[in-house]
SESETOR-838271 format. One record per residue (C-alpha): residue number from 1; x, y, z. Coordinates in steps of 0.001 Angstrom, whole numbers. Example, Ala and Ser with C-alpha at 12.3 -4.5 7.8 and 13.67 -1.06 7.14 Angstrom:
<sites>
site lumza=1	xx=12300	yy=-4500	zz=7800 $
site lumza=2	xx=13670	yy=-1060	zz=7140 $
</sites>
This chain:
<sites>
site lumza=1	xx=0	yy=0	zz=0 $
site lumza=2	xx=1452	yy=3388	zz=-1006 $
site lumza=3	xx=1644	yy=6536	zz=1061 $
site lumza=4	xx=-1300	yy=8151	zz=-710 $
site lumza=5	xx=-3501	yy=5143	zz=-16 $
site lumza=6	xx=-2644	yy=5229	zz=3678 $
site lumza=7	xx=-3338	yy=8939	zz=4054 $
site lumza=8	xx=-5956	yy=10106	zz=6521 $
site lumza=9	xx=-7516	yy=13515	zz=6948 $
site lumza=10	xx=-6279	yy=16309	zz=9192 $
site lumza=11	xx=-4858	yy=15069	zz=12475 $
site lumza=12	xx=-6831	yy=15508	zz=15691 $
site lumza=13	xx=-5767	yy=18052	zz=18301 $
site lumza=14	xx=-7182	yy=15864	zz=21098 $
site lumza=15	xx=-4901	yy=14719	zz=23924 $
site lumza=16	xx=-4598	yy=10985	zz=23300 $
site lumza=17	xx=-1672	yy=10039	zz=25522 $
site lumza=18	xx=136	yy=11098	zz=28677 $
site lumza=19	xx=2627	yy=13299	zz=26821 $
site lumza=20	xx=-135	yy=15307	zz=25153 $
site lumza=21	xx=-1936	yy=15584	zz=28473 $
site lumza=22	xx=1193	yy=17044	zz=30023 $
site lumza=23	xx=1573	yy=19419	zz=27097 $
site lumza=24	xx=-1972	yy=20648	zz=27600 $
site lumza=25	xx=-1652	yy=21131	zz=31337 $
site lumza=26	xx=1807	yy=22680	zz=31328 $
site lumza=27	xx=2280	yy=21251	zz=34808 $
site lumza=28	xx=4701	yy=18878	zz=36463 $
site lumza=29	xx=2571	yy=16165	zz=38022 $
site lumza=30	xx=3066	yy=12718	zz=39571 $
site lumza=31	xx=3241	yy=10979	zz=36183 $
site lumza=32	xx=5924	yy=13386	zz=35030 $
site lumza=33	xx=8024	yy=12899	zz=38183 $
site lumza=34	xx=7735	yy=9114	zz=37931 $
site lumza=35	xx=8957	yy=9270	zz=34333 $
site lumza=36	xx=11755	yy=11630	zz=35362 $
site lumza=37	xx=13048	yy=9217	zz=38016 $
site lumza=38	xx=13104	yy=6411	zz=35470 $
site lumza=39	xx=14987	yy=8518	zz=32931 $
site lumza=40	xx=17503	yy=9732	zz=35515 $
site lumza=41	xx=18371	yy=6123	zz=36341 $
site lumza=42	xx=19349	yy=5579	zz=32703 $
site lumza=43	xx=21604	yy=8636	zz=32332 $
site lumza=44	xx=25061	yy=7838	zz=31074 $
site lumza=45	xx=27319	yy=10411	zz=32760 $
site lumza=46	xx=27673	yy=13323	zz=35155 $
site lumza=47	xx=27213	yy=15938	zz=32421 $
site lumza=48	xx=23832	yy=14437	zz=31524 $
site lumza=49	xx=22740	yy=14451	zz=35157 $
site lumza=50	xx=23676	yy=18116	zz=35637 $
site lumza=51	xx=21804	yy=19145	zz=32503 $
site lumza=52	xx=18792	yy=17029	zz=33467 $
site lumza=53	xx=18663	yy=18547	zz=36955 $
site lumza=54	xx=18892	yy=22067	zz=35507 $
site lumza=55	xx=16073	yy=21361	zz=33066 $
site lumza=56	xx=13900	yy=19927	zz=35850 $
site lumza=57	xx=14362	yy=23147	zz=37816 $
site lumza=58	xx=13671	yy=25263	zz=34725 $
site lumza=59	xx=10503	yy=23256	zz=33982 $
site lumza=60	xx=9411	yy=23683	zz=37621 $
site lumza=61	xx=10096	yy=27403	zz=38003 $
site lumza=62	xx=10390	yy=28933	zz=34545 $
site lumza=63	xx=13723	yy=30461	zz=35611 $
site lumza=64	xx=16147	yy=30068	zz=32682 $
site lumza=65	xx=18996	yy=30914	zz=35047 $
site lumza=66	xx=19159	yy=27260	zz=36065 $
site lumza=67	xx=20342	yy=26516	zz=32512 $
site lumza=68	xx=22343	yy=29642	zz=31714 $
site lumza=69	xx=24040	yy=29299	zz=35081 $
site lumza=70	xx=25431	yy=25849	zz=34296 $
site lumza=71	xx=29213	yy=25769	zz=34443 $
site lumza=72	xx=30838	yy=25801	zz=31010 $
site lumza=73	xx=32139	yy=22248	zz=31517 $
site lumza=74	xx=28525	yy=21043	zz=31391 $
site lumza=75	xx=27698	yy=22842	zz=28120 $
site lumza=76	xx=28982	yy=22047	zz=24627 $
site lumza=77	xx=29712	yy=25604	zz=23582 $
site lumza=78	xx=32346	yy=26407	zz=20980 $
site lumza=79	xx=34935	yy=29059	zz=21796 $
site lumza=80	xx=33379	yy=31329	zz=19146 $
site lumza=81	xx=30025	yy=31064	zz=20883 $
site lumza=82	xx=31545	yy=31868	zz=24264 $
site lumza=83	xx=33057	yy=35056	zz=22823 $
site lumza=84	xx=29716	yy=35915	zz=21219 $
site lumza=85	xx=27792	yy=35440	zz=24454 $
site lumza=86	xx=30269	yy=37538	zz=26403 $
site lumza=87	xx=29950	yy=40345	zz=23838 $
site lumza=88	xx=26199	yy=40429	zz=24291 $
site lumza=89	xx=26341	yy=40161	zz=28054 $
site lumza=90	xx=28901	yy=42921	zz=28356 $
site lumza=91	xx=26662	yy=45609	zz=26886 $
site lumza=92	xx=23267	yy=43924	zz=27142 $
site lumza=93	xx=22370	yy=45964	zz=24044 $
site lumza=94	xx=22681	yy=45114	zz=20379 $
site lumza=95	xx=21517	yy=45976	zz=16883 $
site lumza=96	xx=20361	yy=43283	zz=14466 $
site lumza=97	xx=21255	yy=43569	zz=10797 $
site lumza=98	xx=18282	yy=42320	zz=8772 $
site lumza=99	xx=14632	yy=42854	zz=9691 $
site lumza=100	xx=13411	yy=39612	zz=8110 $
site lumza=101	xx=12381	yy=36281	zz=9633 $
site lumza=102	xx=15828	yy=35461	zz=10983 $
site lumza=103	xx=16101	yy=38938	zz=12519 $
site lumza=104	xx=12708	yy=38569	zz=14197 $
site lumza=105	xx=13744	yy=35148	zz=15487 $
site lumza=106	xx=16948	yy=36474	zz=17048 $
site lumza=107	xx=15134	yy=39479	zz=18514 $
site lumza=108	xx=12695	yy=37158	zz=20271 $
site lumza=109	xx=15463	yy=34951	zz=21649 $
site lumza=110	xx=17527	yy=37917	zz=22863 $
site lumza=111	xx=14524	yy=39500	zz=24572 $
site lumza=112	xx=13964	yy=36322	zz=26584 $
site lumza=113	xx=17639	yy=36276	zz=27488 $
site lumza=114	xx=17543	yy=39870	zz=28713 $
site lumza=115	xx=19509	yy=41424	zz=25850 $
site lumza=116	xx=17906	yy=44640	zz=24539 $
site lumza=117	xx=17652	yy=45034	zz=20767 $
site lumza=118	xx=18021	yy=48775	zz=20163 $
site lumza=119	xx=17154	yy=48608	zz=16475 $
site lumza=120	xx=17210	yy=46675	zz=13232 $
site lumza=121	xx=19511	yy=47783	zz=10428 $
site lumza=122	xx=18134	yy=47095	zz=6955 $
site lumza=123	xx=18960	yy=48639	zz=3565 $
site lumza=124	xx=15302	yy=48372	zz=2452 $
site lumza=125	xx=13921	yy=51888	zz=3027 $
site lumza=126	xx=10371	yy=50718	zz=2235 $
site lumza=127	xx=10198	yy=48940	zz=5615 $
site lumza=128	xx=9659	yy=52266	zz=7354 $
site lumza=129	xx=10988	yy=53519	zz=10668 $
site lumza=130	xx=9427	yy=50849	zz=12898 $
site lumza=131	xx=9165	yy=47091	zz=12373 $
site lumza=132	xx=5479	yy=46129	zz=12327 $
site lumza=133	xx=6027	yy=42682	zz=13833 $
site lumza=134	xx=8240	yy=43560	zz=16797 $
site lumza=135	xx=7802	yy=47312	zz=17285 $
site lumza=136	xx=11579	yy=47729	zz=17108 $
site lumza=137	xx=13026	yy=50781	zz=15327 $
site lumza=138	xx=14592	yy=50259	zz=11888 $
site lumza=139	xx=17501	yy=52311	zz=10537 $
site lumza=140	xx=19176	yy=52133	zz=7137 $
site lumza=141	xx=22868	yy=51658	zz=6381 $
site lumza=142	xx=23127	yy=55395	zz=5691 $
site lumza=143	xx=21571	yy=56279	zz=9043 $
site lumza=144	xx=24036	yy=53967	zz=10746 $
site lumza=145	xx=26922	yy=55701	zz=8958 $
site lumza=146	xx=25586	yy=59182	zz=9722 $
site lumza=147	xx=25184	yy=58425	zz=13441 $
site lumza=148	xx=28497	yy=56742	zz=14260 $
site lumza=149	xx=28729	yy=58565	zz=17546 $
site lumza=150	xx=25419	yy=57071	zz=18651 $
site lumza=151	xx=25779	yy=53552	zz=17277 $
site lumza=152	xx=29533	yy=53103	zz=16905 $
site lumza=153	xx=30272	yy=50993	zz=19996 $
site lumza=154	xx=27189	yy=48778	zz=19991 $
site lumza=155	xx=27303	yy=45127	zz=18996 $
site lumza=156	xx=25828	yy=44431	zz=15559 $
site lumza=157	xx=24426	yy=40925	zz=15078 $
site lumza=158	xx=24064	yy=39843	zz=11445 $
site lumza=159	xx=20932	yy=37721	zz=11145 $
site lumza=160	xx=21358	yy=36406	zz=7595 $
site lumza=161	xx=21007	yy=32619	zz=7560 $
site lumza=162	xx=23413	yy=32036	zz=4643 $
site lumza=163	xx=27063	yy=32486	zz=5519 $
site lumza=164	xx=28182	yy=34036	zz=2180 $
site lumza=165	xx=25500	yy=36725	zz=2522 $
site lumza=166	xx=26435	yy=37321	zz=6169 $
site lumza=167	xx=30119	yy=37632	zz=5225 $
site lumza=168	xx=29230	yy=40147	zz=2508 $
site lumza=169	xx=27326	yy=42284	zz=5027 $
site lumza=170	xx=30193	yy=42047	zz=7492 $
site lumza=171	xx=32698	yy=43252	zz=4901 $
site lumza=172	xx=30418	yy=46134	zz=3923 $
site lumza=173	xx=29965	yy=47175	zz=7545 $
site lumza=174	xx=33725	yy=47263	zz=8030 $
site lumza=175	xx=34887	yy=48761	zz=4726 $
site lumza=176	xx=32022	yy=51082	zz=3779 $
site lumza=177	xx=30419	yy=52016	zz=7086 $
site lumza=178	xx=33461	yy=52103	zz=9341 $
site lumza=179	xx=32190	yy=49600	zz=11927 $
site lumza=180	xx=34903	yy=47948	zz=13995 $
site lumza=181	xx=35174	yy=44196	zz=13385 $
site lumza=182	xx=35241	yy=43586	zz=17150 $
site lumza=183	xx=31676	yy=44933	zz=17336 $
site lumza=184	xx=30255	yy=42508	zz=14748 $
site lumza=185	xx=28804	yy=39036	zz=15358 $
site lumza=186	xx=27698	yy=36807	zz=12498 $
site lumza=187	xx=24416	yy=35997	zz=14204 $
site lumza=188	xx=23146	yy=32541	zz=13402 $
site lumza=189	xx=26632	yy=31134	zz=12945 $
site lumza=190	xx=28192	yy=32447	zz=16160 $
site lumza=191	xx=25042	yy=31889	zz=18210 $
site lumza=192	xx=24818	yy=28179	zz=17553 $
site lumza=193	xx=27431	yy=25425	zz=17581 $
site lumza=194	xx=25883	yy=23590	zz=14631 $
site lumza=195	xx=28963	yy=21768	zz=13405 $
site lumza=196	xx=29285	yy=19474	zz=16412 $
site lumza=197	xx=25614	yy=19220	zz=17274 $
site lumza=198	xx=24186	yy=15711	zz=16691 $
site lumza=199	xx=27607	yy=14187	zz=15939 $
site lumza=200	xx=30035	yy=14956	zz=18760 $
site lumza=201	xx=28805	yy=12314	zz=21200 $
site lumza=202	xx=28978	yy=9137	zz=19112 $
site lumza=203	xx=31830	yy=7728	zz=17065 $
site lumza=204	xx=30916	yy=6685	zz=13533 $
site lumza=205	xx=30799	yy=2981	zz=12711 $
site lumza=206	xx=31145	yy=1166	zz=9410 $
site lumza=207	xx=28197	yy=1255	zz=6988 $
site lumza=208	xx=26093	yy=3873	zz=8796 $
site lumza=209	xx=22555	yy=4487	zz=7484 $
site lumza=210	xx=21232	yy=7886	zz=8544 $
site lumza=211	xx=17664	yy=9201	zz=8870 $
site lumza=212	xx=17470	yy=13008	zz=9010 $
site lumza=213	xx=14077	yy=14289	zz=10187 $
site lumza=214	xx=14099	yy=18042	zz=9680 $
site lumza=215	xx=16590	yy=18490	zz=6849 $
site lumza=216	xx=16238	yy=22313	zz=6623 $
site lumza=217	xx=19053	yy=23222	zz=4186 $
site lumza=218	xx=20857	yy=19882	zz=3883 $
site lumza=219	xx=23818	yy=20893	zz=6040 $
site lumza=220	xx=23199	yy=18141	zz=8603 $
site lumza=221	xx=23506	yy=15472	zz=5894 $
site lumza=222	xx=26905	yy=16862	zz=4917 $
site lumza=223	xx=27907	yy=16989	zz=8579 $
site lumza=224	xx=26907	yy=13332	zz=8824 $
site lumza=225	xx=29039	yy=12444	zz=5780 $
site lumza=226	xx=31975	yy=14319	zz=7309 $
site lumza=227	xx=31440	yy=12533	zz=10625 $
site lumza=228	xx=31628	yy=9174	zz=8834 $
site lumza=229	xx=34915	yy=10261	zz=7254 $
site lumza=230	xx=37029	yy=7595	zz=5574 $
site lumza=231	xx=34585	yy=4913	zz=6728 $
site lumza=232	xx=31988	yy=6273	zz=4333 $
site lumza=233	xx=28278	yy=5561	zz=4711 $
site lumza=234	xx=25684	yy=3344	zz=3072 $
site lumza=235	xx=22711	yy=5706	zz=2702 $
site lumza=236	xx=20802	yy=8776	zz=3919 $
site lumza=237	xx=17022	yy=9165	zz=4138 $
site lumza=238	xx=16126	yy=12813	zz=4645 $
site lumza=239	xx=12748	yy=14514	zz=5291 $
site lumza=240	xx=11870	yy=18195	zz=4811 $
site lumza=241	xx=8261	yy=19424	zz=4687 $
site lumza=242	xx=8798	yy=23152	zz=4067 $
site lumza=243	xx=8394	yy=23567	zz=266 $
site lumza=244	xx=11108	yy=26212	zz=-84 $
site lumza=245	xx=13537	yy=24374	zz=2177 $
site lumza=246	xx=12833	yy=21180	zz=246 $
site lumza=247	xx=13732	yy=22829	zz=-3063 $
site lumza=248	xx=16958	yy=24244	zz=-1643 $
site lumza=249	xx=17872	yy=20942	zz=-14 $
site lumza=250	xx=17200	yy=18960	zz=-3172 $
site lumza=251	xx=19693	yy=21100	zz=-5071 $
site lumza=252	xx=22214	yy=21145	zz=-2223 $
site lumza=253	xx=22145	yy=17383	zz=-1648 $
site lumza=254	xx=22356	yy=16323	zz=-5299 $
site lumza=255	xx=26191	yy=16150	zz=-5326 $
site lumza=256	xx=26264	yy=14116	zz=-2094 $
site lumza=257	xx=24782	yy=10964	zz=-3615 $
site lumza=258	xx=23290	yy=7989	zz=-1771 $
site lumza=259	xx=20645	yy=10314	zz=-343 $
site lumza=260	xx=16847	yy=10092	zz=-729 $
site lumza=261	xx=15013	yy=13337	zz=109 $
site lumza=262	xx=11276	yy=13212	zz=887 $
site lumza=263	xx=8918	yy=16259	zz=875 $
site lumza=264	xx=7084	yy=15125	zz=4020 $
site lumza=265	xx=6911	yy=15838	zz=7702 $
site lumza=266	xx=7329	yy=12908	zz=10070 $
site lumza=267	xx=4641	yy=11930	zz=12581 $
site lumza=268	xx=2848	yy=8993	zz=14167 $
site lumza=269	xx=675	yy=8242	zz=11121 $
site lumza=270	xx=336	yy=9336	zz=7511 $
site lumza=271	xx=-1974	yy=12346	zz=7490 $
site lumza=272	xx=-2514	yy=15906	zz=6348 $
site lumza=273	xx=-1620	yy=18701	zz=8757 $
site lumza=274	xx=-1339	yy=22473	zz=8775 $
site lumza=275	xx=2204	yy=23762	zz=8533 $
site lumza=276	xx=3707	yy=27208	zz=9178 $
site lumza=277	xx=6128	yy=27398	zz=6260 $
site lumza=278	xx=8552	yy=30274	zz=6776 $
site lumza=279	xx=11450	yy=28878	zz=4684 $
site lumza=280	xx=13548	yy=28975	zz=7861 $
site lumza=281	xx=14544	yy=26368	zz=10429 $
site lumza=282	xx=11547	yy=27260	zz=12607 $
site lumza=283	xx=8965	yy=25937	zz=10104 $
site lumza=284	xx=6623	yy=23652	zz=12025 $
site lumza=285	xx=3351	yy=21743	zz=12214 $
site lumza=286	xx=555	yy=23794	zz=13772 $
site lumza=287	xx=-3004	yy=23069	zz=14869 $
site lumza=288	xx=-6108	yy=24081	zz=12943 $
site lumza=289	xx=-6809	yy=26678	zz=15659 $
site lumza=290	xx=-3369	yy=28241	zz=15189 $
site lumza=291	xx=-3797	yy=28236	zz=11392 $
site lumza=292	xx=-7102	yy=30081	zz=11796 $
site lumza=293	xx=-5480	yy=32653	zz=14111 $
site lumza=294	xx=-2966	yy=33358	zz=11344 $
site lumza=295	xx=-5810	yy=33628	zz=8794 $
site lumza=296	xx=-3925	yy=30866	zz=6971 $
site lumza=297	xx=-1220	yy=33353	zz=5922 $
site lumza=298	xx=2036	yy=31483	zz=5384 $
site lumza=299	xx=239	yy=28229	zz=6206 $
site lumza=300	xx=560	yy=25169	zz=3964 $
site lumza=301	xx=-1249	yy=21850	zz=3949 $
site lumza=302	xx=1408	yy=19148	zz=4013 $
site lumza=303	xx=1579	yy=15403	zz=4349 $
site lumza=304	xx=3229	yy=13693	zz=7275 $
site lumza=305	xx=4385	yy=10099	zz=7132 $
site lumza=306	xx=5299	yy=7445	zz=9647 $
site lumza=307	xx=8892	yy=6305	zz=9209 $
site lumza=308	xx=7692	yy=2747	zz=9791 $
site lumza=309	xx=5770	yy=2987	zz=6510 $
site lumza=310	xx=8268	yy=4853	zz=4314 $
site lumza=311	xx=11343	yy=2967	zz=5502 $
site lumza=312	xx=9740	yy=-406	zz=6118 $
site lumza=313	xx=12342	yy=-3179	zz=5875 $
site lumza=314	xx=15285	yy=-738	zz=5663 $
site lumza=315	xx=18376	yy=-1104	zz=7803 $
site lumza=316	xx=18785	yy=2011	zz=9973 $
site lumza=317	xx=21741	yy=2778	zz=12278 $
site lumza=318	xx=21264	yy=6443	zz=13256 $
site lumza=319	xx=18169	yy=8674	zz=13532 $
site lumza=320	xx=18302	yy=12442	zz=14049 $
site lumza=321	xx=15125	yy=14410	zz=14821 $
site lumza=322	xx=14917	yy=18201	zz=15128 $
site lumza=323	xx=11349	yy=18937	zz=14026 $
site lumza=324	xx=10096	yy=21784	zz=16199 $
site lumza=325	xx=8044	yy=19867	zz=18736 $
site lumza=326	xx=6813	yy=16965	zz=16577 $
site lumza=327	xx=9475	yy=14568	zz=17872 $
site lumza=328	xx=7182	yy=12558	zz=20142 $
site lumza=329	xx=4730	yy=11707	zz=17385 $
site lumza=330	xx=7582	yy=10982	zz=14957 $
site lumza=331	xx=9108	yy=8526	zz=17442 $
site lumza=332	xx=5734	yy=6834	zz=17801 $
site lumza=333	xx=5660	yy=6451	zz=14028 $
site lumza=334	xx=9144	yy=4884	zz=14132 $
site lumza=335	xx=8418	yy=2255	zz=16763 $
site lumza=336	xx=8855	yy=-772	zz=14476 $
site lumza=337	xx=12079	yy=585	zz=12958 $
site lumza=338	xx=13501	yy=1271	zz=16408 $
site lumza=339	xx=12476	yy=-2101	zz=17799 $
site lumza=340	xx=13988	yy=-3960	zz=14843 $
site lumza=341	xx=17157	yy=-1900	zz=14299 $
site lumza=342	xx=17912	yy=-454	zz=17746 $
site lumza=343	xx=19486	yy=2632	zz=16139 $
site lumza=344	xx=21470	yy=5257	zz=17934 $
site lumza=345	xx=19578	yy=8537	zz=18000 $
site lumza=346	xx=20099	yy=12282	zz=18418 $
site lumza=347	xx=16779	yy=13922	zz=19349 $
site lumza=348	xx=16015	yy=17570	zz=20119 $
site lumza=349	xx=14349	yy=17815	zz=23531 $
site lumza=350	xx=13805	yy=21556	zz=24040 $
site lumza=351	xx=10796	yy=22486	zz=21913 $
site lumza=352	xx=8307	yy=21614	zz=24673 $
site lumza=353	xx=9016	yy=21854	zz=28380 $
site lumza=354	xx=8362	yy=18157	zz=29026 $
site lumza=355	xx=10208	yy=16651	zz=26037 $
site lumza=356	xx=13466	yy=15929	zz=27852 $
site lumza=357	xx=11501	yy=13535	zz=30080 $
site lumza=358	xx=8700	yy=12205	zz=27874 $
site lumza=359	xx=10843	yy=11526	zz=24795 $
site lumza=360	xx=13389	yy=9676	zz=26897 $
site lumza=361	xx=10604	yy=7726	zz=28595 $
site lumza=362	xx=9205	yy=6742	zz=25198 $
site lumza=363	xx=12476	yy=5342	zz=23819 $
site lumza=364	xx=13071	yy=3483	zz=27094 $
site lumza=365	xx=9655	yy=1919	zz=26681 $
site lumza=366	xx=10869	yy=552	zz=23336 $
site lumza=367	xx=14273	yy=-619	zz=24587 $
site lumza=368	xx=14578	yy=-570	zz=28404 $
site lumza=369	xx=18347	yy=-1125	zz=28116 $
site lumza=370	xx=18938	yy=2055	zz=26095 $
site lumza=371	xx=21359	yy=4493	zz=27720 $
site lumza=372	xx=20565	yy=8211	zz=27627 $
site lumza=373	xx=22871	yy=11217	zz=27472 $
site lumza=374	xx=22109	yy=14953	zz=27249 $
site lumza=375	xx=24272	yy=17688	zz=25777 $
site lumza=376	xx=23425	yy=21403	zz=25672 $
site lumza=377	xx=24556	yy=23615	zz=22768 $
site lumza=378	xx=22905	yy=26971	zz=23430 $
site lumza=379	xx=23564	yy=29919	zz=25715 $
site lumza=380	xx=19882	yy=29965	zz=26731 $
site lumza=381	xx=17324	yy=27161	zz=27183 $
site lumza=382	xx=17394	yy=26051	zz=23538 $
site lumza=383	xx=19487	yy=23414	zz=21757 $
site lumza=384	xx=19437	yy=20483	zz=24184 $
site lumza=385	xx=20033	yy=17174	zz=22409 $
site lumza=386	xx=19253	yy=13710	zz=23797 $
site lumza=387	xx=21619	yy=10981	zz=22638 $
site lumza=388	xx=20343	yy=7426	zz=22780 $
site lumza=389	xx=22456	yy=4277	zz=22425 $
</sites>
């Protein structure tokens, strides 16, 4: 039976299991604490325990300081990221270059972290003086140049998500606008330690077969190939539901070879869902209610698939999931694959407050002898990865 024949209509928003009940309540209850004790008993090392304890306290209190206050030895931060964080903390003010989606995303993260965004810088004069989405002032390159005394010493964070474009902006800021290089951060690239994420805990084995749920721009597949090194790899199965990201990934991955790219989201069953497609890494499945709130602007109807159906009978050694809160359902839809292959996994566990417990509890239900490790790659509460082996 093909995927189209198995398709069902739009997924229900009803709470059908304990994880969804927790999500709805937003509370830590007896079920949650029982799961947490079980997970803690399966943690592999001291680093994992420290991160787990910090996340429990954050989930209980909402105080992100339990995570940001972790000693550096318990966080997988690159040296570049440490410098970047210190720059922001020193002044607690910054300007973001680029008032698009990536700029809005960074502005939201910085606000939660206590860093004030003084303004956006954008060469598009048609945007006006104030950003409609965030209420933050917008200045042009010329205004930046004309007001060096006012803006000269502030940190400028370049929000462009493509490194060549970010490098071009950086060079222009330095050469044409007279901004000191020490006051410039390349935003997305300095803020996140993407190169090691997903691949710095395990050592590659011979004949790895990789499943990438949440392909985005294809970079993770190349990171996987680099991780395998001289050992090579057998195959990659990659999934990306955002139409624009899918097109970009298809072109980017063509030279890699041995890689099948699917234009689907991953979930517990094959179904149609509403999807906020922003052509960025934050694209995600949303409920019908959320789609209606957005008046369906920027909302697509996409298909999700269960990995058990698409990859039935395939040999799988490594699964990565970073799919903006849909990880639990995707794991449910991978139960047969996991039971049969016992793959190692790298799963994002920060999109919902309870994921670091409920996702671990779910994989332990499948294989009670799995060992769990946590690593944290962000300077705030984001970018916690659960490694399963």
